[in-house]
C-alpha positions in Angstrom: -37.2 -7.0 -9.5 -35.4 -5.2 -11.7 -36.2 -1.4 -10.9 -35.2 -3.0 -7.0 -31.6 -3.9 -8.4 -31.4 -0.9 -10.8 -32.4 1.3 -7.4 -29.4 -0.3 -5.6 -27.1 -0.1 -7.7 -27.7 3.4 -8.3 -27.6 4.2 -4.2 -24.5 1.7 -5.3 -22.9 4.6 -7.1 -24.2 7.4 -5.2 -22.3 5.5 -2.3 -19.2 4.9 -3.9 -18.4 8.2 -5.7 -18.9 9.4 -2.2 -16.3 7.5 -0.8 -13.9 8.3 -3.6 -14.4 12.2 -2.8 -13.7 11.7 0.8 -10.5 9.7 0.3 -9.3 12.8 -1.6 -9.9 15.3 0.8 -8.8 12.8 4.0 -4.8 12.2 1.7 -5.1 16.3 1.2 -5.7 16.7 5.3 -2.9 13.6 5.8 -0.1 15.2 3.0 -0.6 18.9 4.1 1.6 19.1 7.4 4.6 17.2 4.9 4.3 19.9 1.6 4.5 23.1 5.0 7.2 20.7 7.5 10.0 23.0 5.7 8.1 26.0 6.7 6.9 24.8 10.3 10.4 23.7 11.3 12.3 26.7 10.2 9.2 28.5 12.3 9.9 26.2 15.3 13.0 25.4 14.8 12.5 21.8 14.1 15.2 19.4 14.0 14.6 16.4 11.5 13.7 14.1 14.5 11.8 16.4 15.9 9.7 16.7 12.3 10.0 12.7 12.6 8.0 12.9 16.1 5.2 15.4 14.7 4.7 12.3 11.6 4.9 9.6 13.7 2.1 11.1 16.0 -0.6 11.0 13.2 0.7 7.1 12.7 0.6 6.7 16.9 -2.1 7.5 16.9 -3.7 5.9 13.4 -2.4 2.4 15.0 -3.9 2.8 18.5 -7.4 3.8 16.8 -7.9 1.0 13.7 -8.8 -1.1 15.4 -11.7 0.6 18.2 -12.8 2.5 15.1 -13.6 -0.4 13.2 -15.2 -2.2 15.6 -17.2 0.7 16.2 -18.5 1.1 12.4 -19.5 -2.6 12.6 -21.5 -2.0 15.6 -23.2 2.0 14.5 -23.1 1.5 10.7 -20.6 3.0 8.0 -23.0 6.5 7.8 -22.9 7.3 11.4 -19.4 6.9 12.0 -17.9 8.2 8.6 -19.1 11.6 10.0 -17.5 11.4 13.4 -14.3 10.6 12.5 -14.6 13.7 9.9 -15.4 15.6 12.3 -12.7 15.1 14.2 -9.7 15.1 12.2 -11.1 18.2 10.1 -11.7 19.8 13.5 -7.8 18.8 14.5 -6.5 20.2 11.3 -8.1 23.7 11.5 -6.6 23.6 15.1 -3.2 22.8 13.2 -3.2 26.3 12.1 -3.0 27.6 15.7 0.0 26.1 17.0 2.7 27.7 18.2 5.1 24.5 20.0 6.0 21.4 19.4 3.7 19.3 21.6 0.7 21.1 20.4 2.0 20.5 17.3 2.3 16.6 18.0 -1.2 17.2 19.8 -3.1 17.7 17.0 -1.7 15.3 14.5 -2.0 12.7 16.8 -6.3 13.9 17.2 -5.9 14.2 12.9 -5.1 10.1 13.7 -8.0 9.1 15.6 -10.0 10.4 12.9 -8.9 9.4 10.2 -7.7 5.9 11.0 -10.5 4.5 11.0 -12.0 5.8 8.1 -10.5 3.3 5.3 -12.0 -0.1 7.0 -15.5 1.8 7.2 -14.9 2.6 3.8 -13.9 -1.1 3.0 -17.2 -2.3 4.9 -19.2 -0.3 2.6 -17.7 -1.6 -0.9 -18.0 -5.2 0.8 -21.7 -4.4 1.0 -22.0 -2.8 -2.1 -19.7 -3.9 -4.7 -19.5 -7.8 -6.3 -16.9 -10.2 -4.9 -14.8 -10.3 -9.1 -15.2 -6.0 -8.8 -13.8 -5.2 -5.1 -10.0 -4.8 -6.1 -11.1 -2.6 -8.5 -12.8 -0.2 -6.3 -10.6 -0.1 -3.5 -7.9 0.8 -6.4 -10.1 3.6 -7.4 -10.9 4.6 -4.2 -7.3 4.6 -3.1 -6.6 6.4 -6.1 -8.1 8.9 -5.7 -6.0 9.5 -2.3 -2.9 8.9 -3.7 -4.0 11.1 -6.7 -4.7 14.0 -3.5 -1.3 12.9 -2.7 0.4 13.8 -6.3 -1.9 17.2 -5.5 -1.0 18.4 -2.4 2.0 19.8 -3.2 0.6 22.1 -5.2 -3.0 22.7 -2.9 -0.9 23.2 0.0 1.8 25.6 -1.9 -0.9 27.6 -3.4 -2.4 28.5 -0.3 0.5 29.0 1.6 1.8 31.2 -1.5 -1.3 33.4 -1.7 -2.4 33.1 1.9 0.1 31.6 4.9 1.3 28.3 5.9 -1.6 28.4 8.2 -4.1 29.2 7.0 -4.1 26.8 4.7 -4.7 24.3 7.6 -7.9 26.5 8.3 -9.3 26.4 4.3 -8.7 22.4 4.5 -9.9 21.9 7.3 -13.1 24.0 7.5 -13.9 22.4 3.5 -13.3 19.2 5.1 -15.5 19.4 7.5 -18.5 21.1 5.2 -18.1 18.0 3.3 -18.8 15.5 5.6 -22.4 16.9 7.2 -23.1 16.1 3.0 -21.5 12.8 2.6 -23.9 11.9 5.6 -27.1 13.5 3.8 -26.5 11.6 0.4 -25.3 8.3 2.1 -28.9 8.3 4.3 -30.4 8.1 0.3 -27.8 4.9 -0.2 -27.9 3.2 3.2 -24.8 1.5 2.3 -25.5 -0.8 5.0 -28.4 -2.3 4.4 -27.8 -2.4 -0.3 -25.1 -5.3 -0.2 -24.3 -7.4 -3.2 -23.9 -10.6 -2.0 -27.5 -10.3 0.1 -28.3 -13.8 -0.3 -24.6 -14.7 0.4 -25.1 -12.5 3.8 -28.4 -13.6 5.0 -26.7 -17.0 5.6 -24.2 -15.7 7.5 -25.8 -15.3 11.2 -24.5 -11.8 13.0 -22.2 -12.7 15.7 -19.5 -11.3 17.8 -16.1 -11.6 16.7 -13.6 -14.2 17.5 -10.4 -12.4 18.1 -8.2 -15.9 18.1 -9.2 -16.3 15.0 -9.4 -13.0 13.8 -5.9 -12.3 15.1 -3.9 -15.7 13.7 -6.3 -15.2 9.8 -5.0 -11.5 9.8 -1.8 -11.3 11.5 0.4 -12.1 7.4 -1.8 -9.8 5.7 -1.6 -7.1 9.0 2.8 -8.2 8.7 2.7 -7.9 5.3 0.8 -3.8 5.5 3.5 -3.4 8.3 6.3 -3.5 5.3 4.2 -1.5 2.6 3.5 1.1 5.0 6.9 1.5 5.8 7.3 2.7 2.4 4.1 4.1 1.5 5.0 6.3 5.0 8.2 7.1 3.5 7.4 8.6 0.5 4.5 10.2 2.0 6.3 12.1 4.9 10.1 12.9 3.1 10.0 13.4 0.3 8.9 16.7 -0.2 11.9 17.5 2.1 14.2 15.1 0.0 14.0 17.1 -2.8 14.3 20.7 -0.5 17.1 19.0 1.5 19.2 17.0 -1.1 18.8 19.5 -3.8 18.4 22.8 -2.2 14.5 23.5 -4.4 12.8 26.2 -2.9 8.7 25.0 -1.9 7.2 25.4 -5.4 10.1 23.3 -7.0 10.3 20.7 -4.5 6.3 20.7 -4.9 6.5 19.7 -8.7 9.1 16.9 -8.4 7.0 16.0 -5.4 3.8 15.9 -7.6 5.9 13.7 -10.3 6.5 11.2 -7.3 3.4 11.0 -6.1 1.5 10.7 -9.5 3.8 7.6 -9.7 1.5 6.1 -6.6 -1.4 6.9 -8.1 -0.6 5.0 -10.7 0.3 2.0 -9.1 -2.8 2.6 -6.2 -5.0 2.3 -9.5 -3.4 -0.6 -11.4 -3.0 -2.8 -8.7 -6.1 -3.2 -8.2 -7.2 -3.5 -11.6 -4.4 -6.0 -11.9 -5.7 -7.7 -9.3 -9.4 -8.3 -10.5 -8.4 -9.1 -13.8 -6.6 -12.0 -12.5 -8.5 -13.1 -10.0 -11.4 -13.4 -13.5 -8.6 -15.8 -15.1 -7.9 -18.0 -12.3 -10.9 -17.4 -10.5 -8.1 -17.7 -7.4 -8.8 -14.4 -5.2 -5.3 -15.6 -2.6 -3.3 -15.7 -5.7 -4.8 -13.6 -8.1 -3.7 -10.9 -5.2 -0.8 -12.0 -3.5 1.0 -12.7 -6.4 0.5 -8.6 -7.0 1.4 -7.7 -3.7 4.5 -10.0 -4.3 5.9 -8.5 -7.7 5.0 -5.1 -6.6 7.1 -5.0 -3.3 10.3 -6.9 -5.9 9.4 -4.2 -8.5 9.9 -1.2 -6.2 13.7 -2.5 -5.6 14.9 -2.3 -9.1 13.6 2.0 -8.6 15.9 2.6 -5.6 18.9 0.7 -6.2 19.7 3.4 -8.6 19.4 6.0 -5.9 23.0 5.7 -5.1 24.7 6.1 -8.2 23.0 9.3 -9.3 22.7 13.4 -8.3 20.7 14.3 -11.0 17.5 15.4 -9.6 15.4 14.5 -12.8 16.8 11.5 -12.9 16.0 10.4 -8.9 12.4 11.7 -9.6 11.8 9.1 -12.9 13.7 6.0 -10.3 11.0 7.4 -6.8 8.4 7.4 -9.6 9.3 3.8 -10.7 9.8 2.8 -7.1 6.8 4.3 -5.8 4.4 3.0 -8.6 5.8 -0.7 -7.9 5.2 -0.7 -4.2 1.5 0.6 -4.8 0.4 -2.2 -6.9 0.3 -3.6 -3.7 -2.3 -1.4 -1.8 -5.6 -2.8 -3.2 -4.7 -6.6 -2.9 -4.0 -5.7 0.7 -7.3 -4.1 1.3 -9.2 -6.7 -0.1 -7.6 -9.4 1.8 -7.9 -7.6 4.5 -11.8 -7.7 4.3 -11.9 -11.3 2.9 -9.8 -12.9 5.2 -12.6 -12.4 8.0 -15.7 -11.8 5.9 -17.7 -11.6 8.4 -16.4 -8.6 9.9 -14.8 -7.1 7.6 -15.1 -3.4 9.2 -12.7 -4.8 12.0 -10.8 -7.6 10.0 -9.5 -4.7 7.8 -8.6 -2.6 11.2 -6.8 -5.5 12.0 -5.1 -5.6 9.2 -4.1 -2.2 8.6 -2.9 -1.7 11.9 0.5 -2.9 10.6 0.8 -0.4 8.2 0.0 2.3 10.9 2.3 1.2 12.8 4.7 1.1 10.1 3.8 5.1 9.9 4.5 5.4 14.0 8.2 4.0 13.8 9.2 4.5 9.6 8.8 8.9 10.3 11.3 8.2 13.5 13.6 5.8 12.5 14.0 7.8 9.1 14.6 10.8 10.8 17.1 10.0 13.0 19.2 8.5 10.3 19.1 11.9 8.8 20.4 13.2 11.9 22.8 11.4 12.6 24.6 10.3 9.0 24.6 14.5 8.4 21.5 14.2 6.1 22.9 10.7 4.0 19.0 10.0 2.4 21.6 6.3 1.2 20.9 5.2 4.8 16.7 5.8 4.4 16.3 3.6 0.3 18.8 1.3 2.9 15.7 0.8 5.7 13.0 0.9 3.0 15.2 -1.7 0.4 15.2 -4.7 3.5 11.5 -4.0 4.4 10.6 -4.7 0.8 12.3 -7.8 0.5 11.1 -8.9 4.2 7.4 -8.0 2.6 7.0 -10.6 -0.2 8.1 -13.9 2.5 5.4 -12.5 4.9 2.9 -12.5 1.9 3.1 -16.0 0.8 2.1 -16.6 4.6 -1.7 -15.1 4.1 -4.5 -18.0 3.6 -8.1 -17.6 3.0 -9.5 -20.6 4.3 -12.7 -21.6 5.1 -14.3 -19.6 7.6 -15.1 -21.1 11.6 -18.6 -20.0 13.1 -17.4 -17.4 15.2 -17.6 -17.2 19.4 -18.8 -15.1 21.8 
């Protein structure tokens, strides 16, 4: 018995480490376009609005394919699903290096979004299966922090590739690395079989595998999804536009913009990790998972506003970078608690539930770049309007979070 438990723990650790590495690689591929956006815009003659369309294309696919992808992961299992999704987004990343027009570039980013959309819901399924409940917030936090570390590292990594090769070569290299890793991950997960090693095996055995009760699913997830929209607005604003903010607002070249962007993204990385850890600590103290996680969401939203307000009164680049880093840190405190709640509102179908929940964040990613790009073009590059829009969203988020419930789940019906 003890030997079996030890083996299960080892397999769980292996699966978790592989997920963390995957999250790092995925976010490099997700944010690389933002780093080279000034170069692509110059080469292809694109306005801010057109760059917003490119950013939005990824998020449109992200929002459309998250639920179908999560459902497919529940059907075929995490291991096969992750390989399929990885191959899709890596090949599209490679193809991005060949683009020569706006239409083709939009198409490639759309396909990258198709591949990446179901990845985190599928990872949430693995975490729900192999990690005990009291540690799931920390697990989500660490995994997502790996993604945010990649966001922080992306400006430096991609800039180094561009300087030594070209912006087109950077996509070839990054996509190739992803493709190789996803096959390696598939082989190693075969030893872990995360779908067969549930941390809560006894509890899971009591829950019959039933079809999704979609009316119940939607009633349960919509408040979390709406909160995720608010979180996603801020997240996508930072990931897509912060490199351009330093480039446009302070006239920086690619290297200096990368340094300041990295400093901002590091704040988000720390917030992602801390949000999960603190929420788990509060859960252990209160034994109330909803209160612990929802409280962190509300605090993160409201505190982020304090970081954005000083940007209206300063043009000092260091102060601006510090304020943006603080705001990103606070907003990211909500990330891990939202993912945990997304999986737990309908735990019998955790991948589908997570996908439904985070469709809200994906929709924000589709809407935010378009509106921000349009606001910048019509205002002649006034970033204050972009910050006002984000503050409004951050005020709405806590009110929506208070509607989240984790009540007893009824049995699903066909």
